[in-house]
KOLMARTOR-514869 format. One record per residue: residue number from 1; residue in three letters; y, x, z of N, C-alpha, C in turn. Coordinates in steps of 0.2 Angstrom, whole numbers, plus 5000, padded with zeros to 4 digits. Each point is the difference from the previous one (the first is absolute). Layout:
residues N
NODE     i    aa   n.c2   n.c1   n.c3   ca.c2   ca.c1   ca.c3   c.c2   c.c1   c.c3
NODE   NUM   ALA      Y      X      Z       Y       X       Z      Y      X      Z
...
This chain:
residues 357
NODE     i    aa   n.c2   n.c1   n.c3   ca.c2   ca.c1   ca.c3   c.c2   c.c1   c.c3
NODE     1   MET   5431   5234   5681    4997    5001    4996   5001   5003   4993
NODE     2   ALA   4995   5004   4997    5004    5005    4997   4996   4998   4992
NODE     3   ILE   5001   5001   4994    4997    4999    4992   4999   5007   5000
NODE     4   LYS   4993   5002   4999    4998    5007    4998   5000   5000   4991
NODE     5   ILE   5003   5005   4998    5001    5001    4993   4994   5005   4996
NODE     6   SER   5001   5004   5003    4993    5005    5001   4997   5001   5006
NODE     7   ASN   4999   5007   4998    4995    5003    5005   5006   5004   5005
NODE     8   ASP   5002   5001   4999    5009    5004    5003   5006   4997   4998
NODE     9   THR   5001   4994   4998    5006    4996    5000   5000   4995   5002
NODE    10   VAL   5006   4999   5005    4999    4990    5004   5007   4999   5000
NODE    11   ILE   5000   4996   5000    5006    4993    4999   5001   4998   5008
NODE    12   ASP   5002   5002   5003    5003    4995    5007   5003   4994   5003
NODE    13   ASN   4998   4998   5005    5006    4993    5001   5006   5000   4999
NODE    14   SER   5004   5006   5002    5008    5002    4999   5001   5001   4991
NODE    15   LYS   4996   4999   4994    5000    5002    4996   5001   5008   4997
NODE    16   ASN   4998   5003   5007    4999    5009    4998   4995   5001   4994
NODE    17   VAL   4998   5003   4998    4997    5004    4994   4999   5007   5005
NODE    18   ASN   4994   5000   5000    4997    5007    5006   4995   5004   4996
NODE    19   VAL   5001   5005   4995    4997    5004    4996   4996   5005   5003
NODE    20   GLY   4993   5001   5001    4997    5006    4999   5001   5005   5000
NODE    21   ALA   4997   5005   5001    5002    5008    5002   4996   4999   4990
NODE    22   ALA   4996   4999   4999    4999    5002    4992   5000   4996   4996
NODE    23   ALA   5006   4993   5001    5003    4997    4994   5007   5002   4999
NODE    24   SER   5003   4996   4996    5006    5004    4997   5005   4993   4998
NODE    25   VAL   5008   4999   4998    5002    4994    4998   5002   5003   4994
NODE    26   THR   4999   4995   4995    5003    5006    4996   5004   4993   4993
NODE    27   VAL   5006   5001   5003    5006    4994    4994   5003   5006   4993
NODE    28   GLY   4997   4999   4995    5002    5005    4992   4998   5005   5003
NODE    29   THR   5007   5005   4999    4999    5007    5004   5000   5003   5009
NODE    30   THR   5002   4994   5000    5001    5002    5007   4993   4998   5004
NODE    31   VAL   4997   5006   5005    4994    5000    5004   5003   5001   5007
NODE    32   ILE   4998   4994   5005    4998    5004    5007   4994   5000   5001
NODE    33   SER   4998   5003   5005    4994    5002    5003   5001   5003   5005
NODE    34   GLN   4993   5001   5005    5003    5005    5007   5004   5004   5002
NODE    35   ASN   5002   5004   4995    5003    5007    5004   5005   5000   4991
NODE    36   ARG   4999   4997   4998    5009    5001    4995   5001   4993   4996
NODE    37   ILE   5008   5002   4999    5001    4995    4994   5003   5001   4994
NODE    38   GLY   4996   4999   4994    5001    5005    4994   5006   4992   4997
NODE    39   ILE   5005   5000   4999    5007    4997    4998   5001   5002   4991
NODE    40   GLY   4996   5002   4997    4999    4999    4993   5008   5004   4997
NODE    41   ALA   5000   5000   4994    5008    5002    4997   5003   4997   4997
NODE    42   THR   5006   4999   4998    5003    5000    4995   5006   5002   4996
NODE    43   ASP   5002   4998   4996    5009    5005    4999   5003   4997   5003
NODE    44   THR   5009   5005   4997    5004    4994    5003   5003   4995   4993
NODE    45   THR   4997   5000   4994    4997    4992    4997   4997   4997   5002
NODE    46   GLY   4996   5000   5003    4996    4996    5002   5002   4998   5007
NODE    47   ARG   5004   5004   5003    5001    4997    5008   5006   4995   4998
NODE    48   ASN   5007   5003   4996    5003    4996    4998   5000   4993   4997
NODE    49   ALA   4992   4999   4998    4998    4994    4997   4997   4994   5003
NODE    50   GLY   5004   5002   5009    4998    4996    5007   4994   5000   5003
NODE    51   ILE   4997   5007   5001    4998    5003    5005   5005   4999   5006
NODE    52   GLY   4998   5001   5006    5003    5001    5005   5005   4993   5001
NODE    53   THR   4999   4993   4998    5005    4998    5003   5001   4997   5006
NODE    54   VAL   4996   5002   5005    5001    4998    5007   5001   5006   5001
NODE    55   THR   5005   5001   5007    5004    5004    5005   4992   5002   5002
NODE    56   GLY   5002   5009   5000    4993    5003    5003   4994   5002   4994
NODE    57   THR   5002   4998   4996    4994    5000    4994   4998   5008   5000
NODE    58   ILE   4994   5004   5000    5001    5007    4996   4997   5000   4995
NODE    59   ILE   5003   5005   4998    4994    5002    4992   5001   5009   5001
NODE    60   TYR   4996   5001   4994    5002    5008    4997   4999   4999   4995
NODE    61   ASN   5008   5003   4995    5004    5000    4997   4997   5007   4995
NODE    62   GLU   4994   4998   4996    4999    5007    4996   5005   5003   4998
NODE    63   SER   5008   4995   4997    5003    5005    4996   5005   5004   5004
NODE    64   THR   5000   5001   5006    5002    5002    5004   4994   5007   5004
NODE    65   SER   4995   4996   5001    4996    5004    5004   5003   4999   5005
NODE    66   SER   5000   4995   5004    5002    5000    5007   4998   4991   5004
NODE    67   ILE   5000   4999   5005    4998    4994    5000   5007   4996   5004
NODE    68   GLU   5003   4995   4996    5005    4997    5004   4997   4991   5003
NODE    69   TYR   5006   4999   5005    4999    4996    5002   5008   4993   4997
NODE    70   TRP   5001   4992   5001    5003    4996    4997   5003   4998   5008
NODE    71   ASP   5004   5005   5000    5006    4996    5008   5003   4993   4998
NODE    72   GLY   5000   4997   4994    5003    4993    5000   5004   5001   4994
NODE    73   GLY   5003   5007   5001    5004    5000    4993   4999   5006   4997
NODE    74   SER   4997   5002   5000    5000    5009    4998   4993   5003   5000
NODE    75   TRP   4999   5005   4997    4991    5002    5000   5002   5006   5003
NODE    76   ILE   4999   5001   5008    5002    5006    5002   4993   5005   4999
NODE    77   PRO   5000   5008   4998    4994    5003    5000   5000   5002   5009
NODE    78   LEU   4995   5002   5001    4997    5002    5008   5002   5008   4999
NODE    79   LYS   5000   5003   5004    5001    5007    5002   4997   5005   4997
NODE    80   GLN   5002   5004   4998    4994    5003    4999   4995   5005   5005
NODE    81   ILE   4993   5001   5000    4999    5004    5007   4999   5006   4997
NODE    82   ILE   5002   5004   5004    5000    5008    5000   4999   5004   5003
NODE    83   SER   5001   5006   5002    5001    5003    5005   5002   5007   4999
NODE    84   ALA   5003   5003   5003    5004    5007    4999   4999   5005   5006
NODE    85   THR   4996   5006   4997    5001    5005    5006   5007   5004   4998
NODE    86   ALA   5002   5006   5004    5007    5002    4997   4998   5004   5006
NODE    87   SER   4999   5009   4998    5005    5006    5004   5008   5000   5001
NODE    88   GLY   5002   4995   5001    5008    5000    5001   5000   4996   5005
NODE    89   VAL   5007   4998   5002    5000    4996    5005   5003   4992   5000
NODE    90   SER   4993   4995   5004    4999    4996    4999   5003   4996   5004
NODE    91   SER   5004   4993   4996    5005    4996    5007   5000   4994   4994
NODE    92   ALA   5003   4995   5005    4998    4991    4996   5007   4999   5003
NODE    93   THR   5004   4995   4996    5004    4996    4999   5000   4993   4998
NODE    94   ALA   4999   4995   5004    5000    4993    4998   4998   4998   4994
NODE    95   THR   4998   5004   4994    5000    4998    4995   4995   5003   4993
NODE    96   ALA   4997   5008   5008    5000    5004    4992   4999   5008   5006
NODE    97   ASN   4992   5001   4997    4998    5005    5001   5004   5009   4999
NODE    98   VAL   5002   5003   5006    5004    5005    4992   4997   5008   5004
NODE    99   TYR   5000   5004   4995    4996    5006    5000   5005   5005   4999
NODE   100   THR   5003   5004   5004    5005    5005    5000   4998   5008   4999
NODE   101   PHE   5000   5003   4997    5001    5006    4999   5004   5005   4998
NODE   102   TYR   4999   5005   5007    5005    5005    5001   4997   5005   4996
NODE   103   SER   4994   5003   5002    4997    5004    4993   4995   4998   4997
NODE   104   ALA   4997   5006   4997    4994    4996    4994   4994   4998   5005
NODE   105   GLY   4997   4995   4994    4996    4998    5004   4997   4992   4994
NODE   106   THR   4997   4998   5001    4996    4994    4994   5000   4991   5006
NODE   107   LEU   4999   4996   4993    4999    4993    5003   4996   5000   4997
NODE   108   THR   4994   4996   5003    4992    4996    4995   5001   4992   5002
NODE   109   LEU   5000   4996   4994    5000    4995    5001   4995   4994   4998
NODE   110   ALA   4999   4999   5001    4991    4997    5000   5000   4991   5001
NODE   111   GLY   4996   4997   5000    5000    4992    5001   4997   4996   4993
NODE   112   ALA   4998   4995   5003    4999    4994    4994   5000   4999   4995
NODE   113   THR   5007   5002   5000    5005    5000    4993   5000   5008   4997
NODE   114   PRO   5000   5000   4996    5004    5005    4995   5005   5004   5000
NODE   115   THR   5004   4995   5001    5010    5002    5001   5003   4997   5005
NODE   116   THR   5005   5003   5000    5006    4997    5006   5005   5002   4998
NODE   117   THR   5007   4996   5004    5005    5000    4997   5004   5004   5006
NODE   118   ALA   5005   5005   5000    5003    5003    5005   5008   5003   4998
NODE   119   ASP   5003   5001   5005    5005    5004    5000   4999   5006   5002
NODE   120   ILE   5007   5004   4996    5000    5007    5000   5005   5004   5001
NODE   121   ILE   5002   5005   5003    5005    5004    4997   5000   5007   5001
NODE   122   VAL   4999   5002   4996    4999    5011    4999   5006   5004   4999
NODE   123   VAL   5000   5005   5005    5006    5000    5000   4999   5010   5002
NODE   124   ALA   5005   5002   4994    4997    5010    5000   5004   5002   5005
NODE   125   GLY   4999   5006   5000    5003    5005    5004   5008   5002   4996
NODE   126   GLY   5004   5001   5007    5009    5000    4996   5001   5008   4997
NODE   127   GLY   5003   5000   4999    5003    5007    4997   5003   5005   5005
NODE   128   GLY   5001   5006   5001    5003    5004    5004   5009   5002   4997
NODE   129   GLY   5004   4999   5005    5006    5003    4999   5000   5004   4996
NODE   130   ALA   5009   5003   4999    5001    5009    4998   5005   5000   5005
NODE   131   ALA   4997   5008   4999    5008    5002    5005   5001   5006   4997
NODE   132   THR   5009   5001   5000    5001    5004    4996   5007   5003   5001
NODE   133   GLN   5000   5007   5001    5005    5003    5004   5004   5003   4995
NODE   134   GLY   5006   4998   5003    5006    5000    4995   5001   4993   4993
NODE   135   ALA   4999   4997   5004    5000    4993    4996   4997   4994   5003
NODE   136   ALA   4996   4996   4997    4996    4995    5005   4994   4997   4995
NODE   137   GLY   4994   4998   5003    4995    4998    4997   5000   4993   5000
NODE   138   GLY   4995   4996   4995    4999    4996    5000   4994   4996   5006
NODE   139   GLY   5000   4991   4999    4996    5000    5005   4994   4996   4995
NODE   140   GLY   4994   5001   5005    4993    4998    4996   4999   4994   4998
NODE   141   GLY   4995   4999   4995    5001    4994    4999   4994   4994   5004
NODE   142   ALA   5001   4996   5001    4994    4995    5004   4994   5001   4993
NODE   143   GLY   4994   5000   5005    4994    4999    4997   4999   4992   4998
NODE   144   GLY   4998   4998   4993    4998    4997    4995   4997   4993   5005
NODE   145   VAL   5002   4993   4999    4998    4996    5004   4996   4994   4994
NODE   146   ILE   4992   4999   5001    4999    4997    4997   5000   4992   5004
NODE   147   VAL   5000   4992   4998    5001    4996    5005   4996   4996   4995
NODE   148   GLY   4995   4996   5002    4995    4997    4994   4996   4993   5006
NODE   149   THR   5002   4995   4998    4998    4992    5006   4995   4998   4993
NODE   150   GLY   4995   4997   5004    4994    4993    4998   4996   5004   4993
NODE   151   ILE   5001   5009   5003    4993    5003    4993   4993   4998   5000
NODE   152   THR   4997   5001   4996    4993    4998    5001   4998   5008   5002
NODE   153   LEU   4995   5000   5004    4996    5006    5002   4992   4999   5000
NODE   154   PRO   4994   5003   4996    4995    4999    5000   4997   5003   5005
NODE   155   SER   4994   4996   5003    4996    5005    5006   4999   5004   4997
NODE   156   GLY   5001   5006   5005    4995    5009    4998   5006   5000   5006
NODE   157   THR   5000   5010   4997    5000    5007    5008   5011   4998   4996
NODE   158   TYR   5002   5003   5000    5008    5001    5001   5004   5007   5004
NODE   159   THR   5002   5005   4994    4999    5007    5004   5008   5000   5000
NODE   160   ILE   5004   5000   5008    5005    5000    5000   5006   5008   4999
NODE   161   SER   5001   5001   4998    5003    5008    5004   5011   4999   5000
NODE   162   ILE   5002   5003   5005    5006    4998    5004   5003   5006   4996
NODE   163   GLY   5007   5001   4997    5003    5006    4997   5005   5002   5007
NODE   164   ALA   5002   5006   5000    4999    5005    5005   5011   5001   4997
NODE   165   GLY   5004   5002   5006    5007    4998    4999   5001   5009   4996
NODE   166   GLY   5004   5000   4995    5002    5007    4999   5003   5004   5005
NODE   167   PRO   4998   5005   5002    5003    5007    5001   5008   5000   5002
NODE   168   SER   5002   5002   5007    5005    5001    4998   5002   5008   5000
NODE   169   ALA   5008   5001   4998    5001    5007    4997   5005   5003   5005
NODE   170   THR   5001   5009   4999    5005    5001    5005   5002   5005   4993
NODE   171   GLY   5007   4999   4998    5003    5003    4995   4997   4999   4993
NODE   172   GLY   4997   4992   4998    4996    5002    4995   4999   4992   5000
NODE   173   GLU   4996   4998   4995    4998    4992    4997   4995   4999   5002
NODE   174   GLY   4998   4994   5005    4993    4999    5005   4998   4998   4996
NODE   175   GLY   4993   4995   4999    4995    5000    4997   4996   4993   4997
NODE   176   ASN   4999   4998   4996    4999    4994    4997   4995   4995   5007
NODE   177   GLY   5001   4993   4998    4996    4997    5006   4993   5000   4994
NODE   178   SER   4994   4998   5004    4994    4998    4994   4999   4993   5001
NODE   179   PRO   4997   4999   4996    4996    4994    4999   4991   4994   5002
NODE   180   SER   5004   4996   5001    4997    4997    5005   4995   4994   4993
NODE   181   PHE   4995   4999   5002    4995    4996    4997   4993   4997   5001
NODE   182   ILE   5002   4992   4999    4992    4997    4999   4995   5002   4996
NODE   183   LEU   4994   5003   4998    4995    5000    4997   4996   4995   4999
NODE   184   LEU   4999   4995   4994    4996    4996    5000   4995   4999   4998
NODE   185   PRO   4996   4996   5002    4993    5003    4999   4999   4998   4994
NODE   186   ASN   4993   5001   4996    5002    4995    4992   5003   4999   4997
NODE   187   PRO   5005   5005   5000    5008    4999    4999   4999   4995   4990
NODE   188   PRO   5004   4996   5001    5002    4999    4992   5002   5007   4995
NODE   189   SER   4999   4996   4996    5000    5006    4993   5010   5002   4999
NODE   190   ALA   5005   4994   5003    5006    5001    4998   5004   5006   5007
NODE   191   PHE   4996   4998   5006    5001    5009    5005   4996   5001   5006
NODE   192   SER   5000   5003   5003    4994    5002    5004   5002   5000   5009
NODE   193   SER   5007   5000   4999    5002    5001    5007   5006   4996   4999
NODE   194   ILE   5004   4998   5007    5006    4999    5002   5004   5004   5002
NODE   195   THR   5005   5004   4996    5003    5005    5001   5008   5001   5004
NODE   196   ALA   5002   5002   5004    5006    5002    5002   5003   5007   5000
NODE   197   TYR   5003   5001   4995    5004    5008    5002   5005   5001   5004
NODE   198   GLY   4998   5007   5000    5003    5004    5007   5006   5001   4996
NODE   199   GLY   5006   4999   5006    5007    5000    4999   5004   5007   4998
NODE   200   ALA   5003   5002   4994    5002    5005    4998   5004   5006   5006
NODE   201   ARG   4999   5002   5001    5007    5008    5004   5006   4998   4998
NODE   202   GLY   5003   5002   5004    5005    5001    5000   5004   5006   4996
NODE   203   SER   5007   5002   4997    5001    5006    4996   5006   5002   5003
NODE   204   ASN   5000   5006   4997    5007    5005    4999   5002   4997   4994
NODE   205   GLY   4998   4996   4995    5006    5000    4994   4996   4994   4997
NODE   206   ASP   4998   5000   4995    4997    4993    4995   4995   4997   5005
NODE   207   GLY   4999   4993   5003    4994    4998    5003   4995   4999   4995
NODE   208   TYR   4994   5001   5004    4993    5001    4999   4998   4992   4999
NODE   209   ASN   4995   4995   4996    4997    4997    4997   4994   5000   5008
NODE   210   GLY   4998   4991   5001    4995    4999    5003   4998   4992   5003
NODE   211   GLY   4999   4997   5006    4998    4997    5000   5006   4996   5000
NODE   212   SER   5004   5003   5004    5007    4998    5002   5003   5008   4995
NODE   213   GLY   5006   5000   4999    5004    5005    4995   5003   5004   5009
NODE   214   GLY   5000   5005   4999    5004    5004    5004   5007   5002   5000
NODE   215   GLY   5003   5000   5006    5007    5000    4999   5003   5007   4995
NODE   216   ALA   5004   5002   4998    5004    5005    4997   5002   5006   5005
NODE   217   GLY   5001   5005   5000    5003    5004    5002   5005   5005   4998
NODE   218   VAL   5005   5003   5002    5005    5003    4998   5003   5007   5002
NODE   219   ASN   5002   5004   4997    5005    5007    5001   5006   4996   4997
NODE   220   ILE   5005   5005   5003    5007    5001    4998   5002   4999   4993
NODE   221   TYR   4994   4998   4993    5004    5003    4993   4998   4995   4999
NODE   222   GLY   4997   4993   5000    4999    4996    4996   4998   4992   5003
NODE   223   SER   4999   4998   4998    4996    4989    5000   4994   5002   4998
NODE   224   ARG   4994   4996   5003    4993    4999    5000   4998   4993   4999
NODE   225   SER   4996   4999   4996    4997    4993    4997   4993   5000   5007
NODE   226   GLY   5001   4993   5002    4992    4998    5003   4996   4998   4997
NODE   227   GLY   4993   5002   5004    4992    5000    4996   4999   4993   5001
NODE   228   ILE   4996   4997   4994    4998    4994    4998   4996   4999   5005
NODE   229   GLY   4999   4992   5003    4993    4998    5003   4996   4998   4995
NODE   230   ASN   4992   5001   5002    4995    4995    4994   5000   4995   5000
NODE   231   ARG   5001   4997   4995    5001    4991    5000   4994   5001   4995
NODE   232   ILE   4995   4999   5002    4993    5000    4997   4999   4991   4996
NODE   233   THR   4997   4999   4993    4997    4996    5001   4995   4998   4997
NODE   234   ASN   4994   4996   5000    4997    4998    4996   4995   4992   5001
NODE   235   THR   4996   4998   4999    4997    4992    4999   5000   4998   5006
NODE   236   SER   4996   5005   5008    5000    5002    5006   5003   4993   5003
NODE   237   THR   4997   4996   5005    5003    4996    5005   5003   5005   5005
NODE   238   VAL   5000   5003   4999    5000    5004    5006   5007   5005   4999
NODE   239   THR   5001   5003   4995    5006    5003    4998   5005   4997   5000
NODE   240   ARG   5004   5004   5002    5008    4999    5003   5003   5006   4997
NODE   241   PRO   5007   4999   5001    5004    5005    5000   5001   5004   5005
NODE   242   GLN   4998   5007   4999    4999    5005    5011   5005   5002   5000
NODE   243   GLY   5006   5002   4996    5006    5000    5005   5005   5002   4995
NODE   244   ASN   5005   5004   5003    5005    5000    4994   5006   5005   5001
NODE   245   PRO   5002   5003   4996    5005    5008    4999   5003   5000   5006
NODE   246   GLY   5000   5008   5001    5003    5005    5007   5008   4999   4993
NODE   247   GLY   5005   5001   5007    5005    4999    4999   5005   5008   4996
NODE   248   GLY   5002   4999   4998    5004    5007    4998   5005   5005   5002
NODE   249   ALA   5002   5005   4999    5004    5006    5005   5007   5000   4994
NODE   250   GLN   5005   5002   5007    5006    5001    4995   5001   5007   5004
NODE   251   ALA   5002   5003   4998    5002    5009    5004   5009   4998   5004
NODE   252   SER   5003   4994   4997    5007    4999    5006   5002   4993   5000
NODE   253   PRO   5002   4999   5007    5000    5002    5004   4996   5004   5005
NODE   254   ASP   5000   5004   5002    4995    5003    5008   4991   5001   4996
NODE   255   SER   4998   5000   4995    4993    4999    4998   4997   4993   5001
NODE   256   LEU   5000   4996   4996    4998    4994    5003   4994   4999   4997
NODE   257   CYS   4993   4998   5003    4995    5000    4996   4997   4995   5000
NODE   258   GLY   4994   4996   4996    4999    4995    4998   4994   4999   5007
NODE   259   GLY   4998   4993   5000    4995    4999    5003   4995   4997   5000
NODE   260   GLY   4993   5001   5002    4995    4999    4995   4999   4992   5002
NODE   261   GLY   4996   4999   4991    4998    4992    4999   4996   4996   5005
NODE   262   GLY   5002   4995   5001    4993    4997    5003   4996   4996   4996
NODE   263   ALA   4999   4995   5002    4994    4995    4998   5002   4993   4998
NODE   264   GLY   5006   4999   5004    5004    4994    4998   5006   5001   4996
NODE   265   SER   5004   5004   5003    5009    5004    4996   4999   5008   5000
NODE   266   ALA   5003   5002   4993    5002    5006    4997   5004   5004   5008
NODE   267   GLY   4999   5007   5001    5004    5004    5001   5008   5001   4998
NODE   268   ASN   5003   5001   5005    5005    5000    5000   5007   5008   4999
NODE   269   LEU   5008   4999   4996    5002    5005    5001   5006   4996   5004
NODE   270   PRO   5004   5002   5004    4998    5004    5005   4992   5000   5003
NODE   271   GLY   4998   5004   5004    4992    5001    5003   4996   4992   5002
NODE   272   PRO   5002   4996   5001    4993    4995    5004   4996   4999   4995
NODE   273   GLY   4992   5000   5005    4994    5000    4994   5000   4992   4998
NODE   274   GLY   4995   4998   4995    4999    4994    5001   4998   4996   5002
NODE   275   ASN   5002   4995   5003    4995    4996    5003   4991   4997   4998
NODE   276   GLY   4998   5001   5004    4993    4996    4999   4999   4994   5000
NODE   277   THR   4992   4996   5000    4999    4996    4999   4998   4994   5005
NODE   278   THR   4999   4998   5001    4997    4994    5009   4996   4995   4995
NODE   279   SER   4993   5001   5006    4995    4999    4998   4994   4998   5008
NODE   280   SER   4999   4992   5003    4996    4999    5003   4993   4999   5002
NODE   281   ILE   4999   5004   4995    4993    4999    4997   4995   5004   5008
NODE   282   SER   5003   5002   5005    4996    5003    5006   5001   4996   5004
NODE   283   GLY   5004   4992   5000    5002    4997    5005   5006   5001   5002
NODE   284   ILE   5004   5005   5001    5006    5000    5002   5002   5006   4992
NODE   285   SER   5008   4998   5000    5003    5001    4998   5002   5007   5000
NODE   286   TYR   4999   5002   4992    5002    5007    5003   5003   5003   4991
NODE   287   THR   5005   5005   5002    5003    5002    4992   4997   5007   4997
NODE   288   TYR   4997   5001   4994    4998    5006    4999   5003   5003   4994
NODE   289   GLY   4999   5007   5000    5002    5002    4994   5009   5004   5001
NODE   290   GLY   5002   5001   5005    5009    5000    4998   5000   5007   4999
NODE   291   GLY   5008   5002   4995    5000    5005    5000   5004   5005   5003
NODE   292   GLY   4998   5008   5002    5001    5004    5003   5008   5001   4997
NODE   293   GLY   5005   4999   5007    5009    5002    4997   4999   5007   4997
NODE   294   GLY   5007   5000   4996    5002    5008    4997   5003   5002   5005
NODE   295   GLY   4999   5010   5001    5007    5003    5002   5005   4999   4997
NODE   296   ARG   5004   5006   5005    5007    5003    4999   5004   5003   5004
NODE   297   ARG   5003   5003   4996    5002    5009    5002   5002   4999   5010
NODE   298   ASN   5005   4995   4999    5005    5003    5003   5001   4992   5007
NODE   299   SER   4999   4998   4997    5001    4991    5007   4995   4993   5000
NODE   300   GLY   4996   5005   5001    4991    4995    5002   4998   4998   4992
NODE   301   GLY   4995   4994   5000    4998    4998    4993   4998   4995   5000
NODE   302   GLY   4993   4996   4995    5001    4993    5001   4995   4998   5003
NODE   303   THR   5000   4994   5000    4994    4997    5008   4994   4999   4992
NODE   304   GLY   4995   4998   5006    4994    4999    4997   4998   4995   4998
NODE   305   GLY   4999   4998   4992    4999    4992    5002   4995   4997   5003
NODE   306   PRO   5003   4994   5000    4993    4995    5005   4995   4998   4998
NODE   307   GLY   4995   5003   5005    4993    5001    4997   4997   5006   5001
NODE   308   GLY   5001   5006   5005    5000    5004    5002   5003   5006   4998
NODE   309   GLY   5005   5000   4995    5003    5007    4997   5004   5004   5007
NODE   310   GLY   4999   5008   4997    5002    5002    5006   5008   5001   4999
NODE   311   ASN   5004   5002   5004    5008    5002    4999   5000   5008   4998
NODE   312   GLY   5005   4999   4994    5004    5006    5000   5003   5005   5002
NODE   313   VAL   5003   5003   5001    5004    5004    5006   5004   5006   4995
NODE   314   SER   5004   5002   5006    5004    5008    4996   4999   5004   5009
NODE   315   TYR   4996   5005   4997    5002    5008    5005   4996   4997   5008
NODE   316   THR   4993   4997   4997    4995    4997    5006   4993   4999   4995
NODE   317   THR   4994   4999   5004    4995    4996    4995   5000   4993   5001
NODE   318   ALA   4999   5000   4992    4999    4993    5000   4995   4996   5001
NODE   319   GLY   5000   4992   5000    4995    4993    5004   4996   5004   4994
NODE   320   SER   4993   4998   5004    4995    5000    4996   4998   4993   4996
NODE   321   GLY   4996   4997   4995    4998    4992    5000   4995   4999   5006
NODE   322   THR   5001   4994   5000    4993    4996    5006   4994   5000   4995
NODE   323   ASN   4997   5002   5006    4991    4999    4999   4997   4995   4998
NODE   324   HIS   4998   4999   4994    4998    4993    4999   5003   4993   4998
NODE   325   LEU   5007   5003   5000    5005    4995    4997   5000   5007   4992
NODE   326   GLY   4998   5004   5000    5000    5004    4992   5009   5001   4999
NODE   327   GLY   5004   5001   5004    5007    5003    5002   5003   5006   4995
NODE   328   GLY   5005   4999   4996    5000    5007    4999   5002   5003   5003
NODE   329   GLY   5000   5007   5000    5004    5005    5005   5008   5006   4999
NODE   330   GLY   5004   4997   5004    5007    5003    5001   5001   5004   4999
NODE   331   GLY   5006   5003   4994    5003    5007    4997   5006   5003   5005
NODE   332   VAL   5000   5005   5000    5005    5005    5005   5004   5002   4993
NODE   333   GLY   5006   5001   5003    5005    5006    4997   5001   5005   5005
NODE   334   ALA   5005   5006   4998    5004    5004    5006   5004   5004   4994
NODE   335   ASN   5006   5004   5005    5004    5004    4995   4997   5006   4999
NODE   336   TRP   5002   5002   4996    4997    5007    4999   5007   5006   5002
NODE   337   PRO   4999   5006   5004    4992    5002    5002   4996   4998   5005
NODE   338   SER   4997   4994   5001    4999    4996    5006   4990   5001   5001
NODE   339   PRO   5000   4999   5006    4991    5002    5001   4997   4995   4996
NODE   340   ASN   4993   4998   4999    4996    4996    4996   4999   4993   5004
NODE   341   TYR   5003   4997   4998    4997    4993    5005   4996   4997   4996
NODE   342   THR   4993   4998   5003    4995    4994    4996   5001   4993   5001
NODE   343   SER   4998   4998   4995    4999    4994    4999   4996   4996   5003
NODE   344   GLY   4997   4991   4997    4996    4996    5003   4993   5003   4996
NODE   345   ALA   4999   4995   5004    4991    5002    4998   4999   4991   4996
NODE   346   GLY   4995   4997   4996    4999    4995    4997   4994   4996   5006
NODE   347   GLY   5001   4996   5002    4996    4996    5000   4992   4996   4998
NODE   348   ILE   4996   5001   5004    4992    4999    4996   5001   4991   4999
NODE   349   GLY   4995   5001   4995    5000    4990    4998   4993   4997   5004
NODE   350   VAL   5000   4995   4998    4995    4995    5002   4997   4994   4994
NODE   351   VAL   4992   4999   5004    5000    4994    4996   4998   4992   5005
NODE   352   ILE   5000   4997   4994    4999    4991    5008   4998   4999   4995
NODE   353   ILE   4994   4994   5003    4995    4997    4995   5002   4992   5004
NODE   354   SER   5000   4994   4998    5001    4994    5003   4996   4997   5000
NODE   355   ILE   4995   4999   5001    4995    4994    4998   4998   4993   5004
NODE   356   PRO   5004   4995   4993    4998    4992    5004   4996   4999   5002
NODE   357   LYS   4999   4995   5010    4996    4997    5002   4999   4993   4995
């Protein structure tokens, strides 16, 4: 037996309410019809006033612009619906989709929600080392490294640029690394990009400034100071100190030259490059931004810093920074009059964006 309430609404023997295609059930601001459920809206104040005491209750919170459900102990926001397409290398971990850029490209975010959260790492190109005939050259500074966690990314297309490593040199100073950046769509007024600055080249005198400072070089006549690392600060949630100073140099004994600064620590005298910084954003733990080791006139050179720094040497070709870790190139030294030897090149940078599932 069934009780017919209207032309298309029926209560059957099991007390089920059957609503026809043309009808709907309305309770306050909540509406149930054939092809949609409108759960209405409240705000955080209304939610906390007693809505949702039953586990599993779902609301739309106008204060946070998100759908939330009550798990019996707290309100949990449903994950944002976001799709991403990228010209970089796409991969996935158990908890995130990862987009890795080894060269210039774009990332487009689109979906039902206007923003998503992400973790990022931006690594610039490392500086090339210096080569000095008759003394020794400093190691190249690592590319600047920016790490951001839980940052808000609005929907749109992001342009990514990857910094080149600074070139090596024969009998002279190498080149500076180039910056890596993420150009923001519809940028806020405070900043338009997330930019890591290239590592400074190694020097045959006082060190140069850069994302990480270059190591100082020296001839037989005096001591020198290392370059300054780029420690920019502003109100951005993703701005961090990008790098550290390069090491100084001293003429005696044996023309000891400074290692390039690293993302995690300064370059040293004598010659080891500064340490990089470690991140598991890709799903695997890597160290990025190691400084290049400084050269030495007669008896070897400083080791490159962990994170792709090239080794400094004497009387041979120095080690280059590791590509896509942004390591600095090693310096080289030789006694006069000796053939000119070649310093190490800086490593290419990388950009990685990880979006939680």
